[in-house]
C-alpha positions as CSV (number, residue, x, y, z in Angstrom):
1,X,-35.3,-28.0,-34.2
2,X,-36.4,-25.2,-36.6
3,X,-34.6,-24.1,-39.6
4,X,-34.3,-20.3,-39.7
5,X,-35.1,-17.8,-42.5
6,X,-31.6,-16.6,-43.4
7,X,-30.8,-13.1,-44.7
8,X,-27.2,-12.9,-46.1
9,X,-25.7,-9.4,-46.2
10,X,-22.3,-8.6,-47.4
11,X,-20.8,-5.2,-46.5
12,X,-17.5,-4.0,-47.9
13,X,-15.9,-0.7,-46.9
14,X,-12.4,-0.1,-48.4
15,X,-10.4,2.5,-50.2
16,X,-7.9,1.1,-52.6
17,X,-4.4,2.6,-52.4
18,X,-2.8,4.0,-55.6
19,X,-0.7,1.6,-57.6
20,X,2.9,1.1,-56.4
21,X,4.3,2.6,-59.6
22,X,2.4,5.9,-59.0
23,X,3.6,6.0,-55.4
24,X,7.3,6.0,-56.4
25,X,7.4,7.7,-59.7
26,X,4.8,9.0,-61.9
27,X,4.8,7.6,-65.4
28,X,4.5,10.0,-68.3
29,X,2.9,7.2,-70.4
30,X,-0.1,7.0,-68.2
31,X,-3.2,7.9,-70.0
32,X,-4.9,9.2,-66.9
33,X,-3.1,11.4,-64.5
34,X,-2.4,10.0,-61.1
35,X,-4.7,11.7,-58.5
36,X,-3.0,13.5,-55.7
37,X,-3.4,11.5,-52.5
38,X,-5.5,12.9,-49.8
39,X,-4.7,12.5,-46.1
40,X,-7.8,10.2,-45.8
41,X,-6.5,8.0,-48.6
42,X,-3.0,7.6,-47.0
43,X,-4.2,6.8,-43.4
44,X,-7.3,4.5,-44.2
45,X,-6.6,0.7,-44.3
46,X,-8.8,-1.6,-46.2
47,X,-11.4,-3.3,-44.0
48,X,-12.1,-7.0,-44.0
49,X,-15.2,-8.4,-45.7
50,X,-17.7,-9.4,-43.2
51,X,-20.4,-12.1,-43.7
52,X,-23.6,-11.3,-41.6
53,X,-26.3,-13.8,-41.2
54,X,-29.4,-12.6,-39.5
55,X,-32.1,-14.9,-38.1
56,X,-35.6,-14.2,-37.2
57,X,-36.2,-14.3,-33.5
58,X,-37.3,-17.6,-32.0
59,X,-36.5,-19.6,-35.2
60,X,-33.6,-21.5,-33.9
61,X,-35.7,-23.8,-31.9
62,X,-39.3,-25.2,-32.0
63,X,-41.0,-27.2,-34.6
64,X,-43.9,-29.5,-35.0
65,X,-46.8,-27.9,-33.2
66,X,-48.6,-24.7,-32.3
67,X,-49.8,-23.9,-35.7
68,X,-46.7,-22.3,-37.3
69,X,-46.9,-21.5,-40.9
70,X,-43.2,-21.1,-41.7
71,X,-42.1,-23.9,-44.2
72,X,-38.9,-24.9,-42.5
73,X,-40.3,-24.3,-39.0
74,X,-43.0,-26.8,-39.8
75,X,-40.4,-29.2,-40.3
76,X,-39.4,-30.8,-43.6
77,X,-36.0,-30.8,-41.9
78,X,-37.0,-30.1,-38.3
79,X,-34.7,-27.2,-37.9
80,X,-30.9,-26.5,-38.1
81,X,-28.8,-26.4,-35.0
82,X,-26.0,-23.8,-34.8
83,X,-23.7,-26.6,-33.6
84,X,-24.5,-29.0,-36.3
85,X,-21.8,-27.9,-38.7
86,X,-24.3,-27.6,-41.6
87,X,-23.9,-24.5,-43.8
88,X,-27.2,-22.6,-43.4
89,X,-27.5,-21.7,-47.1
90,X,-26.8,-25.2,-48.2
91,X,-29.3,-26.6,-45.6
92,X,-32.0,-24.3,-46.9
93,X,-31.2,-25.2,-50.5
94,X,-31.3,-28.9,-50.0
95,X,-34.6,-28.8,-47.9
96,X,-36.2,-26.6,-50.5
97,X,-35.2,-28.9,-53.4
98,X,-36.4,-32.0,-51.4
99,X,-40.0,-30.8,-51.5
100,X,-40.7,-32.7,-48.1
101,X,-44.0,-31.7,-46.6
102,X,-43.7,-28.4,-44.6
103,X,-45.8,-29.7,-41.8
104,X,-43.7,-32.7,-41.1
105,X,-40.7,-32.6,-38.8
106,X,-38.2,-35.3,-39.9
107,X,-35.4,-33.8,-37.6
108,X,-32.8,-33.9,-40.4
109,X,-30.2,-32.1,-38.3
110,X,-30.3,-34.5,-35.4
111,X,-29.9,-37.4,-37.8
112,X,-27.0,-35.8,-39.6
113,X,-25.3,-35.3,-36.2
114,X,-25.7,-38.8,-35.2
115,X,-24.4,-40.1,-38.5
116,X,-21.4,-37.8,-38.3
117,X,-20.6,-39.1,-34.8
118,X,-20.5,-42.7,-36.1
119,X,-18.5,-41.5,-39.1
120,X,-15.8,-39.8,-37.0
121,X,-15.6,-42.8,-34.7
122,X,-14.8,-44.9,-37.7
123,X,-12.2,-42.5,-38.9
124,X,-10.5,-42.3,-35.6
125,X,-10.6,-46.2,-35.3
126,X,-8.9,-46.4,-38.7
127,X,-6.3,-43.9,-37.7
128,X,-5.3,-46.0,-34.8
129,X,-5.3,-49.1,-37.0
130,X,-3.1,-47.3,-39.5
131,X,-0.5,-46.3,-36.9
132,X,-0.3,-50.0,-35.8
133,X,0.2,-50.9,-39.4
134,X,3.0,-48.4,-39.9
135,X,4.8,-49.9,-36.9
136,X,4.5,-53.3,-38.4
137,X,5.9,-52.0,-41.7
138,X,8.9,-50.5,-40.0
139,X,9.4,-53.8,-38.3
140,X,9.1,-55.7,-41.5
141,X,11.6,-53.4,-43.2
142,X,14.2,-54.1,-40.4
143,X,13.5,-57.8,-40.9
144,X,13.9,-57.6,-44.6
145,X,10.4,-58.7,-45.3
146,X,7.6,-57.0,-47.2
147,X,4.3,-55.6,-45.8
148,X,1.5,-53.6,-47.2
149,X,0.1,-50.5,-45.5
150,X,-3.5,-49.8,-46.1
151,X,-4.6,-46.3,-47.0
152,X,-7.7,-44.4,-46.0
153,X,-9.0,-44.6,-49.6
154,X,-8.9,-48.4,-49.6
155,X,-10.6,-48.8,-46.2
156,X,-14.3,-48.5,-45.9
157,X,-15.1,-45.6,-43.4
158,X,-18.7,-45.2,-44.6
159,X,-21.7,-45.4,-42.4
160,X,-24.6,-47.7,-43.3
161,X,-28.0,-46.8,-41.8
162,X,-31.5,-48.3,-42.1
163,X,-34.6,-46.2,-42.3
164,X,-37.8,-47.8,-40.9
165,X,-41.2,-46.1,-41.1
166,X,-44.9,-46.8,-41.2
167,X,-46.4,-47.2,-44.7
168,X,-47.8,-43.6,-44.6
169,X,-44.3,-42.2,-44.7
170,X,-42.5,-44.7,-47.0
171,X,-43.1,-42.4,-50.0
172,X,-40.6,-40.0,-48.4
173,X,-38.0,-42.7,-47.8
174,X,-35.9,-42.2,-50.9
175,X,-36.1,-38.4,-50.6
176,X,-34.9,-38.6,-47.0
177,X,-32.0,-40.8,-48.1
178,X,-30.9,-38.3,-50.7
179,X,-31.1,-35.4,-48.2
180,X,-29.0,-37.2,-45.6
181,X,-26.4,-38.3,-48.1
182,X,-25.9,-34.7,-49.4
183,X,-25.7,-33.1,-46.0
184,X,-23.3,-35.8,-44.6
185,X,-21.0,-35.4,-47.5
186,X,-21.1,-31.5,-47.2
187,X,-20.4,-31.6,-43.5
188,X,-17.4,-33.9,-43.9
189,X,-15.5,-32.3,-46.8
190,X,-12.4,-31.8,-44.7
191,X,-12.2,-35.6,-44.0
192,X,-12.8,-36.4,-47.5
193,X,-10.0,-34.2,-48.8
194,X,-7.6,-35.1,-46.0
195,X,-7.9,-38.8,-46.5
196,X,-8.6,-38.9,-50.3
197,X,-12.0,-40.6,-49.8
198,X,-13.7,-41.2,-53.1
199,X,-16.5,-43.4,-52.1
200,X,-19.9,-42.4,-50.7
201,X,-19.8,-41.6,-47.0
202,X,-23.4,-42.7,-46.3
203,X,-25.2,-45.7,-47.6
204,X,-28.9,-46.1,-46.8
205,X,-31.2,-49.2,-46.7
206,X,-35.0,-48.7,-46.5
207,X,-36.7,-51.5,-44.5
208,X,-39.9,-52.5,-46.4
209,X,-41.6,-54.7,-43.9
210,X,-44.9,-53.5,-42.5
211,X,-44.5,-51.3,-39.3
212,X,-47.5,-51.0,-37.1
213,X,-46.0,-49.2,-34.2
214,X,-43.0,-48.6,-32.0
215,X,-43.1,-52.2,-30.9
216,X,-42.1,-53.1,-34.5
217,X,-38.7,-51.4,-34.3
218,X,-36.5,-53.9,-36.4
219,X,-33.1,-53.4,-34.9
220,X,-32.4,-57.1,-35.5
221,X,-33.1,-56.9,-39.1
222,X,-31.0,-53.9,-39.5
223,X,-28.1,-55.6,-37.8
224,X,-28.4,-58.5,-40.1
225,X,-28.0,-56.0,-43.1
226,X,-24.8,-54.8,-41.5
227,X,-26.2,-51.3,-40.5
228,X,-24.5,-49.0,-38.0
229,X,-27.7,-47.1,-37.1
230,X,-31.4,-47.5,-37.3
231,X,-33.6,-44.4,-37.6
232,X,-37.2,-45.3,-36.8
233,X,-39.8,-42.7,-37.9
234,X,-43.3,-42.0,-36.7
235,X,-43.3,-43.6,-33.2
236,X,-42.0,-42.9,-29.7
237,X,-39.1,-44.6,-27.9
238,X,-41.2,-47.6,-26.8
239,X,-38.4,-50.2,-26.8
240,X,-35.5,-48.6,-24.8
241,X,-32.3,-47.9,-26.8
242,X,-30.3,-49.9,-24.3
243,X,-32.3,-53.0,-25.4
244,X,-31.6,-52.6,-29.1
245,X,-28.6,-54.5,-30.6
246,X,-27.5,-51.5,-32.7
247,X,-27.8,-47.8,-32.1
248,X,-31.3,-46.6,-32.7
249,X,-32.6,-43.0,-33.3
250,X,-36.4,-42.3,-32.8
251,X,-37.9,-39.5,-34.9
252,X,-41.4,-38.7,-33.8
253,X,-42.3,-36.8,-37.1
254,X,-44.4,-34.2,-35.3
255,X,-47.0,-32.6,-37.5
256,X,-48.1,-29.0,-37.5
257,X,-51.9,-28.6,-37.5
258,X,-54.4,-25.9,-37.3
259,X,-54.9,-25.8,-33.5
260,X,-57.2,-22.8,-33.4
261,X,-59.6,-24.5,-35.8
262,X,-59.5,-27.6,-33.6
263,X,-60.3,-25.6,-30.5
264,X,-63.1,-23.6,-32.2
265,X,-64.7,-26.8,-33.6
266,X,-64.7,-28.4,-30.2
267,X,-66.1,-25.4,-28.5
268,X,-69.0,-25.0,-30.9
269,X,-69.8,-28.6,-30.5
270,X,-69.9,-28.4,-26.7
271,X,-72.1,-25.2,-26.9
272,X,-74.6,-27.2,-29.0
273,X,-74.5,-30.0,-26.5
274,X,-75.2,-27.8,-23.6
275,X,-78.0,-26.1,-25.4
276,X,-79.6,-29.5,-26.2
277,X,-79.4,-30.6,-22.6
278,X,-80.9,-27.4,-21.4
279,X,-83.9,-27.9,-23.7
280,X,-84.4,-31.6,-22.8
281,X,-83.7,-31.5,-19.0
282,X,-84.5,-27.9,-18.2
283,X,-81.3,-27.5,-16.1
284,X,-78.2,-25.6,-17.0
285,X,-75.1,-27.8,-17.3
286,X,-71.6,-26.8,-16.7
287,X,-68.8,-27.2,-19.2
288,X,-67.2,-30.5,-19.0
289,X,-63.7,-31.2,-18.0
290,X,-61.6,-32.0,-21.1
291,X,-59.0,-34.6,-21.5
292,X,-56.6,-34.0,-24.3
293,X,-55.1,-37.1,-25.8
294,X,-53.7,-38.2,-29.2
295,X,-50.8,-39.8,-31.0
296,X,-47.2,-38.8,-30.6
297,X,-47.3,-36.8,-33.9
298,X,-49.5,-34.2,-32.3
299,X,-47.7,-33.8,-28.9
300,X,-47.0,-30.1,-29.3
301,X,-50.6,-29.6,-30.7
302,X,-52.0,-30.9,-27.4
303,X,-49.9,-28.4,-25.5
304,X,-51.1,-25.6,-27.7
305,X,-54.8,-26.7,-27.5
306,X,-54.6,-26.8,-23.7
307,X,-53.3,-23.3,-23.6
308,X,-56.1,-22.0,-25.9
309,X,-58.9,-23.9,-24.0
310,X,-57.8,-22.6,-20.7
311,X,-57.9,-19.0,-21.8
312,X,-60.4,-17.4,-19.4
313,X,-61.2,-14.6,-21.8
314,X,-62.3,-16.9,-24.7
315,X,-63.1,-20.5,-23.8
316,X,-62.3,-21.1,-20.1
317,X,-62.4,-24.9,-19.9
318,X,-60.8,-27.2,-17.4
319,X,-58.2,-29.2,-19.3
320,X,-55.7,-31.8,-18.3
321,X,-53.3,-34.0,-20.4
322,X,-53.1,-37.4,-18.8
323,X,-50.0,-39.6,-19.0
324,X,-49.4,-43.3,-18.8
325,X,-45.7,-43.5,-18.0
326,X,-43.3,-44.1,-19.6
327,X,-45.2,-42.6,-22.6
328,X,-45.2,-38.8,-23.1
329,X,-48.0,-36.7,-21.7
330,X,-51.2,-37.2,-23.8
331,X,-49.6,-39.9,-25.8
332,X,-51.7,-43.1,-26.5
333,X,-50.9,-46.4,-28.1
334,X,-53.2,-49.0,-29.6
335,X,-52.6,-51.1,-26.5
336,X,-51.7,-48.6,-23.9
337,X,-53.9,-45.7,-22.6
338,X,-54.3,-43.7,-19.4
339,X,-57.3,-44.5,-17.1
340,X,-59.5,-41.4,-16.5
341,X,-62.1,-40.4,-14.0
342,X,-65.6,-39.6,-15.2
343,X,-66.3,-36.8,-12.7
344,X,-63.4,-34.6,-12.4
345,X,-63.6,-31.7,-9.7
346,X,-64.5,-28.2,-10.4
347,X,-61.8,-25.5,-10.4
348,X,-62.4,-24.8,-6.7
349,X,-62.3,-28.4,-5.5
350,X,-59.2,-29.2,-7.6
351,X,-57.4,-26.3,-5.8
352,X,-58.5,-27.1,-2.3
353,X,-57.9,-30.8,-2.6
354,X,-54.3,-30.7,-3.9
355,X,-53.1,-33.1,-1.2
356,X,-56.1,-35.5,-1.4
357,X,-54.9,-39.1,-1.7
358,X,-57.7,-40.1,-4.0
359,X,-55.8,-39.2,-7.1
360,X,-56.7,-40.4,-10.6
361,X,-54.3,-43.2,-11.7
362,X,-53.0,-41.2,-14.6
363,X,-50.9,-38.3,-13.6
364,X,-50.8,-35.4,-16.0
365,X,-47.4,-33.8,-16.4
366,X,-48.1,-31.1,-18.9
367,X,-46.0,-28.5,-17.2
368,X,-47.8,-26.8,-14.4
369,X,-49.4,-27.6,-11.0
370,X,-53.0,-27.6,-12.4
371,X,-52.2,-30.7,-14.4
372,X,-52.7,-33.1,-11.6
373,X,-56.5,-33.8,-11.1
374,X,-57.8,-35.0,-7.8
375,X,-61.1,-36.4,-6.8
376,X,-63.0,-34.7,-4.1
377,X,-64.6,-37.6,-2.2
378,X,-66.5,-35.3,0.2
379,X,-68.1,-33.2,-2.6
380,X,-71.9,-33.4,-2.2
381,X,-72.6,-31.2,-5.2
382,X,-75.6,-32.3,-7.3
383,X,-75.0,-33.8,-10.7
384,X,-76.3,-30.7,-12.4
385,X,-73.4,-28.8,-10.9
386,X,-70.6,-31.3,-11.3
387,X,-69.0,-31.1,-14.7
388,X,-68.7,-34.4,-16.5
389,X,-65.6,-35.4,-18.5
390,X,-65.2,-35.7,-22.2
391,X,-62.1,-36.8,-24.2
392,X,-60.8,-34.8,-27.1
393,X,-58.5,-37.0,-29.2
394,X,-56.3,-35.8,-32.0
395,X,-55.7,-38.6,-34.6
396,X,-56.3,-39.6,-38.3
397,X,-57.9,-42.9,-37.4
398,X,-59.8,-44.7,-34.7
399,X,-57.2,-47.4,-33.7
400,X,-55.5,-45.4,-31.0
401,X,-58.7,-43.8,-29.8
402,X,-60.3,-47.2,-29.4
403,X,-57.6,-48.0,-26.9
404,X,-58.8,-45.1,-24.8
405,X,-62.5,-46.0,-25.2
406,X,-61.7,-49.6,-24.2
407,X,-59.9,-48.6,-21.0
408,X,-62.4,-45.9,-20.0
409,X,-66.0,-47.2,-20.6
410,X,-67.3,-44.8,-18.0
411,X,-66.5,-41.8,-20.2
412,X,-69.7,-40.7,-22.0
413,X,-68.3,-38.6,-24.8
414,X,-65.3,-39.1,-27.1
415,X,-64.6,-36.6,-29.8
416,X,-61.9,-37.2,-32.5
417,X,-60.4,-34.4,-34.4
418,X,-58.9,-35.5,-37.8
419,X,-56.4,-32.7,-38.8
420,X,-56.4,-33.7,-42.5
421,X,-60.0,-33.0,-43.4
422,X,-60.3,-30.8,-40.4
423,X,-63.4,-32.7,-39.1
424,X,-64.5,-33.3,-35.6
425,X,-66.6,-36.5,-34.9
426,X,-68.2,-38.1,-32.0
427,X,-67.1,-41.7,-31.5
428,X,-68.5,-44.7,-29.6
429,X,-67.5,-48.3,-28.8
430,X,-69.6,-51.3,-28.2
431,X,-68.1,-52.5,-24.9
432,X,-70.7,-55.2,-24.2
433,X,-70.2,-56.9,-27.7
434,X,-66.4,-56.8,-27.3
435,X,-66.4,-58.3,-23.8
436,X,-69.0,-60.9,-24.7
437,X,-66.8,-62.1,-27.5
438,X,-63.6,-62.1,-25.5
439,X,-65.1,-63.8,-22.5
440,X,-66.7,-66.4,-24.8
441,X,-63.1,-67.2,-26.0
442,X,-61.8,-67.6,-22.5
443,X,-64.8,-69.9,-21.7
444,X,-64.0,-72.0,-24.7
445,X,-60.3,-72.3,-23.6
446,X,-61.3,-73.3,-20.1
447,X,-63.9,-75.9,-21.6
448,X,-61.1,-77.4,-23.6
449,X,-58.9,-77.8,-20.5
450,X,-61.8,-79.5,-18.6
451,X,-62.7,-81.8,-21.4
452,X,-59.1,-83.0,-21.8
453,X,-58.8,-83.4,-18.1
454,X,-62.0,-85.6,-18.0
455,X,-60.7,-87.6,-21.0
456,X,-57.4,-88.3,-19.2
457,X,-59.2,-89.3,-16.0
458,X,-61.5,-91.8,-17.9
459,X,-58.4,-93.3,-19.6
460,X,-56.6,-93.8,-16.3
461,X,-59.6,-95.5,-14.9
462,X,-59.9,-97.9,-17.8
463,X,-56.3,-98.8,-18.5
464,X,-53.4,-98.5,-16.1
465,X,-50.9,-99.2,-19.0
466,X,-51.3,-96.1,-20.9
467,X,-48.8,-95.4,-23.7
468,X,-47.1,-92.2,-24.1
469,X,-48.9,-91.4,-27.4
470,X,-52.3,-91.9,-25.8
471,X,-51.2,-89.8,-22.8
472,X,-50.4,-87.0,-25.2
473,X,-53.7,-87.3,-26.9
474,X,-55.4,-86.5,-23.6
475,X,-53.6,-83.3,-23.1
476,X,-54.9,-79.8,-23.9
477,X,-52.3,-78.3,-26.4
478,X,-51.7,-74.6,-26.1
479,X,-49.9,-73.1,-29.1
480,X,-47.9,-70.0,-28.1
481,X,-47.2,-67.6,-30.9
482,X,-44.3,-65.3,-30.2
483,X,-44.4,-62.3,-32.6
484,X,-41.2,-61.7,-34.4
485,X,-42.2,-58.5,-36.2
486,X,-39.7,-56.2,-34.7
487,X,-39.8,-56.4,-31.0
488,X,-43.5,-57.2,-30.7
489,X,-42.9,-60.5,-28.8
490,X,-41.5,-60.3,-25.3
491,X,-39.3,-63.3,-24.5
492,X,-39.7,-62.7,-20.8
493,X,-43.4,-62.9,-21.0
494,X,-43.1,-66.2,-23.0
495,X,-41.1,-67.5,-20.1
496,X,-43.8,-66.5,-17.7
497,X,-46.6,-68.1,-19.7
498,X,-44.6,-71.3,-20.2
499,X,-44.0,-71.6,-16.6
500,X,-47.7,-71.2,-15.7
501,X,-48.8,-73.7,-18.3
502,X,-46.1,-76.2,-17.1
503,X,-47.7,-76.4,-13.7
504,X,-51.1,-77.4,-15.0
505,X,-52.1,-81.1,-15.3
506,X,-52.9,-82.5,-18.7
507,X,-51.7,-79.4,-20.5
508,X,-48.9,-79.2,-23.1
509,X,-47.6,-76.3,-25.0
510,X,-45.2,-75.5,-27.9
511,X,-43.8,-72.2,-29.3
512,X,-44.2,-71.0,-32.7
513,X,-42.5,-67.8,-34.2
514,X,-44.5,-65.7,-36.6
515,X,-44.1,-62.2,-37.9
516,X,-47.8,-62.1,-39.0
517,X,-50.7,-64.1,-37.6
518,X,-53.2,-65.1,-40.3
519,X,-56.1,-67.6,-40.4
520,X,-54.3,-69.6,-43.1
521,X,-51.3,-70.2,-40.8
522,X,-53.4,-71.2,-37.8
523,X,-55.6,-73.5,-40.0
524,X,-52.5,-75.7,-40.5
525,X,-52.6,-76.7,-36.9
526,X,-56.4,-77.1,-36.7
527,X,-56.3,-80.7,-35.5
528,X,-53.3,-80.3,-33.2
529,X,-54.1,-77.2,-31.1
530,X,-57.0,-76.6,-28.7
531,X,-56.0,-73.0,-27.6
532,X,-53.7,-70.4,-29.1
533,X,-52.0,-67.7,-27.0
534,X,-50.4,-64.9,-29.0
535,X,-47.5,-62.7,-27.5
536,X,-47.5,-60.1,-30.2
537,X,-50.2,-57.4,-30.1
538,X,-53.0,-57.7,-27.7
539,X,-55.4,-55.9,-30.0
540,X,-55.1,-58.8,-32.5
541,X,-57.1,-60.9,-30.1
542,X,-59.5,-58.0,-29.2
543,X,-60.2,-57.0,-32.7
544,X,-59.7,-60.1,-34.8
545,X,-59.4,-63.1,-32.4
546,X,-62.8,-64.5,-33.3
547,X,-61.8,-64.4,-37.0
548,X,-58.2,-65.8,-36.9
549,X,-59.1,-69.4,-36.2
550,X,-61.6,-69.6,-39.1
551,X,-64.3,-72.1,-39.0
552,X,-62.6,-74.1,-36.3
553,X,-63.6,-71.7,-33.5
554,X,-60.3,-72.2,-31.7
555,X,-59.8,-69.4,-29.1
556,X,-57.0,-67.0,-29.8
557,X,-56.1,-65.3,-26.4
558,X,-53.7,-62.6,-25.5
559,X,-51.7,-62.8,-22.2
560,X,-54.3,-61.0,-20.1
561,X,-57.0,-63.4,-21.2
562,X,-54.8,-66.4,-20.6
563,X,-54.2,-65.3,-17.1
564,X,-57.9,-65.0,-16.6
565,X,-58.4,-68.4,-18.1
566,X,-55.8,-69.8,-15.7
567,X,-57.4,-68.0,-12.7
568,X,-54.3,-66.0,-12.0
569,X,-56.2,-62.6,-12.3
570,X,-59.8,-61.8,-12.2
571,X,-62.0,-60.8,-15.1
572,X,-62.6,-57.1,-15.0
573,X,-66.2,-56.0,-14.9
574,X,-69.4,-58.0,-15.1
575,X,-69.4,-61.4,-16.9
576,X,-71.6,-61.7,-19.9
577,X,-74.3,-64.4,-19.6
578,X,-72.5,-67.1,-21.7
579,X,-73.4,-70.7,-21.0
580,X,-70.6,-73.2,-20.1
581,X,-71.6,-76.9,-20.6
582,X,-75.3,-75.8,-20.7
583,X,-75.2,-73.9,-17.3
584,X,-74.8,-70.2,-16.5
585,X,-71.2,-69.5,-15.6
586,X,-71.7,-66.4,-13.5
587,X,-70.6,-68.3,-10.4
588,X,-68.3,-71.0,-11.9
589,X,-66.2,-73.2,-10.0
590,X,-62.9,-71.6,-11.1
591,X,-63.5,-68.5,-9.1
592,X,-64.2,-66.0,-11.9
593,X,-67.4,-64.9,-10.5
594,X,-69.6,-61.9,-11.4
595,X,-67.9,-58.8,-10.4
596,X,-70.5,-56.7,-8.5
597,X,-68.3,-54.6,-6.4
598,X,-68.6,-51.0,-7.5
599,X,-65.1,-50.2,-6.5
600,X,-63.7,-52.8,-8.9
601,X,-62.1,-51.7,-12.1
602,X,-64.5,-52.7,-14.9
603,X,-62.4,-51.6,-17.8
604,X,-60.7,-54.1,-20.0
605,X,-57.0,-53.4,-19.5
606,X,-55.0,-51.4,-22.1
607,X,-51.8,-51.1,-20.2
608,X,-49.3,-53.3,-22.1
609,X,-46.6,-50.7,-22.1
610,X,-47.5,-48.9,-18.9
611,X,-45.4,-48.9,-15.7
612,X,-48.6,-49.6,-13.7
613,X,-49.5,-52.7,-16.0
614,X,-50.5,-56.1,-14.8
615,X,-48.4,-59.2,-14.9
616,X,-49.4,-59.6,-18.5
617,X,-47.8,-56.3,-19.6
618,X,-44.3,-55.5,-20.9
619,X,-43.4,-53.2,-18.1
620,X,-45.6,-54.6,-15.3
621,X,-42.6,-56.2,-13.4
622,X,-38.9,-56.2,-13.7
623,X,-38.7,-59.6,-15.3
624,X,-41.0,-58.6,-18.2
625,X,-39.1,-55.3,-18.6
626,X,-35.7,-57.0,-19.0
627,X,-37.1,-58.9,-22.0
628,X,-34.9,-61.9,-21.3
629,X,-35.9,-65.5,-22.0
630,X,-35.2,-68.2,-19.5
631,X,-35.5,-71.8,-20.7
632,X,-37.5,-74.1,-18.6
633,X,-35.9,-77.1,-16.9
634,X,-37.6,-80.3,-17.8
């Protein structure tokens, strides 16, 4: 919502009638003679004072993208709705005094409306309670006993909310608290006067724990504090509100950026690239197909950039905004990204093959029919005529972009636009190194399982009277870490993993709850655990798994890697040449052979919150999506 620029005009048109004394009888003591009434003066009635508020066109809605330069439209408050009950003059005054950044949309109006709903619900609930108390008082009077009737001033009808935001926004937390408290009090003056309320209507708690993403929404912590509402800033609605234990409001904090500058930087970069290719290869290349992606803060900027890039009179690019549902179009998480195609069709083929069944896996729902890109399997055009694909990513860091690069190793060019320094850089990722490290961790886990199995077999052959303690010493112990930072850990996925491990011979497991996974914590279990499995953030294993166990070299797997280790799903792509027990494991006995089929998906999965995710993902099946834990029967 966008706050409007207000112009207040007060127009008064009235003619005061002569004093009553002069109407009835002129007084000789008057210093000034009474004027003779004219017919106009006798017949004209005083008009009412009218208050006129004019708004600039298109300022009631919007916000967050498209390159707007208006302060309130950019979004310190995210706009004021006509139905919000907030006085426009007061709203503008409060937002101006807050000095919140003009490019950030904190959606103040929506937050105030939600708080007022909870407040009115509490007031109505207390009214019903008070009526019941009055009946009890009347009954007590008839019985000759005493009773005390509570008043609204002695009953707490305030609303307690919690604000949760990433560290980059924490500096605005106290300012937002003050703005919300002022506007809530101003919009409930009638309630305050009617019920003689003297205390603060809104109390605010700021959650200080680190917040990495929307998976860290801490509704459980907010409920422990006794909060009625949690406002989560900076991320999308990843954990559905029907799964939170208290009402939750997501504020994306959309940011206004210079989209024309972004488009022009990208265009000039592509022109230089095409010029270099022409000089090196001697053949003219077509403009590449552009995939627009980014974080949720730049959602509207993606739409504006697509409109500008598609303009036939200026840039004339083929552009699409992929979507990995249930995320928004173009939205990318650190663990979830759309899978793209490296050779999108030209404009002619994309039009004539609208009904081709070979559609790319990520459907782009940006708003029109051209957003669905299809692959023309019968296109025999040479490589010089087929436009390749590039990714234009809007973000102020690499973490989310790396998710797209990991899941799309076949895309040659990735460009990242940082809107703060206004810089465009070409990014790359070492897929071979990452996959080698991660497959080596899987190999170590499988080696530990085999070693313990061999040890148990030897003990069985040597001694038939094996004690329980020696039997346990021959088991491969899996430590399952369930992340408790917000909603990172999925209890349903924990049930699935425990079930799979319980069916394996000579395998035991235990569950450890942890909000943060650090090398010092894992070192405490160095002599007790052979393999770690963490159900928190899959990128912890991908980025830091080989460092978390320190010098012990104990593998730290994510759910996908565990399922590969247990031979539930195949390893994606070719297997690095990593020796297992001194031999090449490209054709190992566990069925994870070298993947040579060109049609196989060779990308490491980044689909942990995608509806099309595998059994390791949060939304891959109904059981995982329900997030319910089922205890195993022993």
